[in-house]
Every structure is written in structure tokens, then in C-alpha cells.
N, CA, C and O of each residue as an XYZ file, in Angstrom:
332
protein
N     194.321     16.333     74.222
C     193.239     16.025     73.328
C     193.742     15.315     72.078
O     193.133     14.338     71.639
N     194.840     15.787     71.497
C     195.394     15.158     70.299
C     195.819     13.730     70.572
O     195.666     12.853     69.721
N     196.363     13.493     71.780
C     196.781     12.138     72.125
C     195.573     11.203     72.191
O     195.659     10.050     71.770
N     194.481     11.680     72.703
C     193.266     10.864     72.798
C     192.737     10.533     71.402
O     192.301      9.410     71.151
N     192.778     11.500     70.508
C     192.325     11.242     69.144
C     193.258     10.278     68.415
O     192.808      9.430     67.644
N     194.540     10.412     68.663
C     195.494      9.472     68.066
C     195.260      8.056     68.577
O     195.321      7.096     67.808
N     194.993      7.927     69.871
C     194.713      6.618     70.460
C     193.427      6.032     69.870
O     193.384      4.849     69.531
N     192.394      6.844     69.747
C     191.140      6.387     69.149
C     191.352      5.952     67.705
O     190.816      4.925     67.288
N     192.107      6.698     66.951
C     192.415      6.352     65.564
C     193.148      5.024     65.487
O     192.832      4.181     64.647
N     194.120      4.839     66.356
C     194.890      3.600     66.385
C     194.016      2.407     66.749
O     194.105      1.348     66.127
N     193.168      2.586     67.764
C     192.277      1.498     68.165
C     191.279      1.143     67.062
O     191.002     -0.034     66.828
N     190.749      2.146     66.393
C     189.805      1.868     65.308
C     190.491      1.112     64.183
O     189.916      0.194     63.600
N     191.714      1.499     63.883
C     192.438      0.838     62.799
C     192.764     -0.606     63.128
O     192.663     -1.477     62.264
N     193.153     -0.871     64.369
C     193.567     -2.233     64.717
C     192.406     -3.131     65.119
O     192.441     -4.330     64.841
N     191.388     -2.593     65.758
C     190.303     -3.417     66.286
C     189.072     -3.472     65.403
O     188.313     -4.440     65.463
N     188.862     -2.461     64.592
C     187.624     -2.392     63.825
C     187.874     -2.521     62.326
O     187.295     -3.388     61.671
N     188.719     -1.678     61.792
C     188.926     -1.630     60.346
C     189.755     -2.817     59.869
O     189.448     -3.402     58.831
N     190.788     -3.179     60.601
C     191.654     -4.296     60.204
C     190.891     -5.607     60.048
O     190.980     -6.231     58.991
N     190.142     -6.050     61.064
C     189.375     -7.295     60.905
C     188.336     -7.227     59.780
O     188.134     -8.207     59.062
N     187.686     -6.088     59.629
C     186.700     -5.956     58.550
C     187.379     -6.075     57.190
O     186.838     -6.699     56.278
N     188.544     -5.490     57.054
C     189.291     -5.584     55.796
C     189.716     -7.024     55.521
O     189.662     -7.475     54.377
N     190.140     -7.751     56.563
C     190.537     -9.151     56.372
C     189.351    -10.014     55.933
O     189.500    -10.885     55.076
N     188.185     -9.775     56.515
C     186.985    -10.526     56.122
C     186.643    -10.236     54.664
O     186.320    -11.152     53.908
N     186.712     -8.982     54.271
C     186.420     -8.597     52.891
C     187.419     -9.225     51.932
O     187.032     -9.735     50.881
N     188.697     -9.195     52.280
C     189.723     -9.801     51.438
C     189.506    -11.302     51.305
O     189.664    -11.856     50.217
N     189.152    -11.956     52.386
C     188.901    -13.402     52.369
C     187.709    -13.723     51.466
O     187.761    -14.677     50.690
N     186.649    -12.943     51.562
C     185.466    -13.170     50.723
C     185.803    -12.961     49.249
O     185.335    -13.709     48.390
N     186.606    -11.957     48.961
C     187.007    -11.704     47.573
C     187.828    -12.872     47.028
O     187.631    -13.290     45.887
N     188.736    -13.393     47.827
C     189.548    -14.522     47.374
C     188.703    -15.778     47.181
O     188.965    -16.569     46.276
N     187.697    -15.963     48.025
C     186.823    -17.128     47.876
C     185.980    -17.034     46.609
O     185.602    -18.062     46.048
N     185.682    -15.839     46.155
C     184.859    -15.646     44.959
C     185.661    -15.781     43.666
O     185.067    -15.903     42.595
N     186.966    -15.762     43.734
C     187.794    -15.790     42.527
C     187.547    -17.021     41.647
O     187.417    -16.855     40.434
N     187.476    -18.238     42.180
C     187.228    -19.383     41.289
C     185.893    -19.277     40.546
O     185.810    -19.634     39.370
N     184.853    -18.792     41.220
C     183.558    -18.624     40.545
C     183.642    -17.559     39.472
O     183.062    -17.710     38.396
N     184.358    -16.486     39.754
C     184.531    -15.414     38.782
C     185.315    -15.914     37.568
O     184.986    -15.580     36.430
N     186.351    -16.713     37.817
C     187.144    -17.260     36.721
C     186.295    -18.167     35.836
O     186.391    -18.102     34.610
N     185.466    -19.011     36.446
C     184.607    -19.913     35.680
C     183.582    -19.118     34.875
O     183.346    -19.412     33.703
N     182.977    -18.115     35.500
C     181.979    -17.300     34.803
C     182.598    -16.545     33.635
O     181.980    -16.434     32.576
N     183.800    -16.028     33.810
C     184.437    -15.285     32.721
C     184.818    -16.211     31.577
O     184.756    -15.813     30.414
N     185.215    -17.446     31.890
C     185.518    -18.425     30.840
C     184.261    -18.772     30.056
O     184.297    -18.863     28.829
N     183.152    -18.965     30.758
C     181.886    -19.272     30.100
C     181.459    -18.110     29.211
O     181.024    -18.321     28.079
N     181.578    -16.904     29.709
C     181.223    -15.724     28.932
C     182.084    -15.618     27.676
O     181.580    -15.254     26.613
N     183.362    -15.927     27.782
C     184.255    -15.866     26.641
C     183.833    -16.868     25.565
O     183.822    -16.533     24.381
N     183.490    -18.083     25.962
C     183.071    -19.109     25.009
C     181.783    -18.694     24.303
O     181.674    -18.809     23.083
N     180.812    -18.213     25.071
C     179.526    -17.802     24.495
C     179.711    -16.628     23.540
O     179.137    -16.619     22.451
N     180.500    -15.645     23.936
C     180.737    -14.477     23.081
C     181.428    -14.887     21.787
O     181.091    -14.383     20.716
N     182.392    -15.799     21.880
C     183.099    -16.260     20.683
C     182.133    -16.966     19.727
O     182.187    -16.747     18.517
N     181.244    -17.816     20.270
C     180.271    -18.518     19.426
C     179.299    -17.542     18.777
O     178.958    -17.693     17.604
N     178.853    -16.546     19.529
C     177.940    -15.557     18.956
C     178.615    -14.773     17.836
O     178.005    -14.526     16.797
N     179.866    -14.383     18.041
C     180.585    -13.647     17.004
C     180.803    -14.511     15.767
O     180.714    -14.016     14.644
N     181.090    -15.803     15.963
C     181.227    -16.712     14.824
C     179.919    -16.818     14.053
O     179.914    -16.810     12.822
N     178.802    -16.918     14.785
C     177.495    -16.982     14.121
C     177.219    -15.699     13.340
O     176.747    -15.750     12.204
N     177.507    -14.569     13.938
C     177.276    -13.297     13.253
C     178.170    -13.154     12.027
O     177.738    -12.629     11.000
N     179.410    -13.617     12.129
C     180.296    -13.587     10.966
C     179.753    -14.478      9.860
O     179.821    -14.119      8.684
N     179.210    -15.645     10.230
C     178.629    -16.549      9.242
C     177.425    -15.941      8.564
O     177.276    -16.061      7.348
N     176.567    -15.295      9.319
C     175.386    -14.648      8.738
C     175.814    -13.501      7.828
O     175.256    -13.331      6.744
N     176.779    -12.728      8.250
C     177.266    -11.615      7.424
C     177.905    -12.146      6.144
O     177.746    -11.557      5.075
N     178.619    -13.248      6.256
C     179.246    -13.859      5.078
C     178.211    -14.364      4.103
O     178.389    -14.226      2.893
N     177.130    -14.949      4.594
C     176.062    -15.425      3.714
C     175.389    -14.260      3.011
O     175.065    -14.350      1.827
N     175.179    -13.181      3.722
C     174.520    -12.022      3.138
C     175.370    -11.390      2.035
O     174.833    -10.859      1.063
N     176.683    -11.446      2.184
C     177.573    -10.848      1.188
C     177.621    -11.669     -0.090
O     177.769    -11.110     -1.176
N     177.498    -13.006      0.024
C     177.688    -13.882     -1.129
C     176.396    -14.382     -1.748
O     176.447    -15.118     -2.734
N     175.271    -14.025     -1.226
C     174.009    -14.500     -1.786
C     173.304    -13.353     -2.501
O     173.493    -12.182     -2.172
N     172.487    -13.717     -3.486
C     171.744    -12.654     -4.177
C     170.705    -12.062     -3.240
O     170.323    -12.698     -2.257
N     170.246    -10.861     -3.529
C     169.238    -10.247     -2.660
C     167.995    -11.121     -2.581
O     167.527    -11.640     -3.594
N     167.473    -11.278     -1.401
C     166.297    -12.108     -1.195
C     165.057    -11.371     -1.657
O     164.951    -10.151     -1.530
N     164.112    -12.145     -2.202
C     162.833    -11.568     -2.595
C     162.032    -11.378     -1.323
O     161.684    -12.353     -0.658
N     161.742    -10.158     -0.983
C     161.026     -9.873      0.266
C     159.533    -10.049      0.124
O     158.812    -10.020      1.121
N     159.053    -10.230     -1.092
C     157.625    -10.368     -1.292
C     156.921     -9.031     -1.371
O     155.700     -8.979     -1.520
N     157.665     -7.963     -1.274
C     157.078     -6.627     -1.340
C     157.262     -6.110     -2.758
O     158.382     -5.886     -3.217
N     156.148     -5.929     -3.434
C     156.214     -5.389     -4.796
C     155.516     -4.034     -4.793
O     156.123     -3.020     -4.447
N     154.256     -4.017     -5.173
C     153.517     -2.758     -5.157
C     152.547     -2.692     -3.989
O     151.989     -1.636     -3.689
N     152.355     -3.808     -3.345
C     151.429     -3.824     -2.223
C     152.137     -4.399     -1.009
O     153.174     -5.050     -1.139
N     151.602     -4.170      0.126
C     152.219     -4.632      1.365
C     152.125     -6.153      1.451
O     151.082     -6.741      1.165
N     153.223     -6.773      1.846
C     153.252     -8.232      1.973
C     152.399     -8.678      3.162
O     152.329     -7.999      4.186
N     151.758     -9.826      3.003
C     150.933    -10.359      4.083
C     151.798    -10.933      5.189
O     151.382    -10.969      6.347
N     152.998    -11.382      4.844
C     153.883    -11.994      5.828
C     155.185    -11.205      5.887
O     155.797    -10.958      4.848
N     155.624    -10.802      7.083
C     156.879    -10.038      7.177
C     158.079    -10.917      6.867
O     158.048    -12.127      7.096
N     159.121    -10.316      6.354
C     160.351    -11.045      6.060
C     161.015    -11.452      7.363
O     160.987    -10.697      8.335
N     161.622    -12.656      7.394
C     162.324    -13.146      8.578
C     163.750    -13.469      8.201
O     164.061    -13.693      7.031
N     164.605    -13.492      9.187
C     166.008    -13.838      9.012
C     166.290    -15.071      9.836
O     166.042    -15.081     11.041
N     166.809    -16.119      9.203
C     167.154    -17.352      9.917
C     168.587    -17.255     10.409
O     169.499    -16.900      9.662
N     168.761    -17.574     11.664
C     170.115    -17.528     12.251
C     170.524    -18.922     12.630
O     171.626    -19.124     13.141
């Protein structure tokens, strides 16, 4: 009985699991260039967003407080932030 199970295990590994693993590995390797391009694009976009946020934070630190239009009564127009 043990020999039969060992034979079945060996056949599954060589005939079923091995080819499936090779197909998966091939698909992963084919996706690498797209993944590399997407990660480069994400890096550029993230860097630009962080630069914009740093610029907005820098403006807020060096400018006087903005008049929000809120004194004793509620403003008719809400305050906006330009980015």
C-alpha cells in the first residue's frame, strides 16, 4: 500500500504539479515588464503628489492666516483651498 501511495505521489508531482508550476512561473515572468512599468509610473505620481503637498504646506507656513469670512455669523460661501 505504501508503495502505491509513493508512486501516486511521484506521478502527481511529475505529471500534474510540475507542469502547472512551470505555467505559473512563465506567466509571472511575462508580467514582470508590466509590473516594472506600473511601479515606475506609481513612483513618479507619488513623488509629484508629495512635492505638491510640500509646496502647499510651505505656503501655509509662510503666509498670514487667511480671512475665512467667518466673523459673528455663518459665511455664505465655504472656505476653499487651492492646490
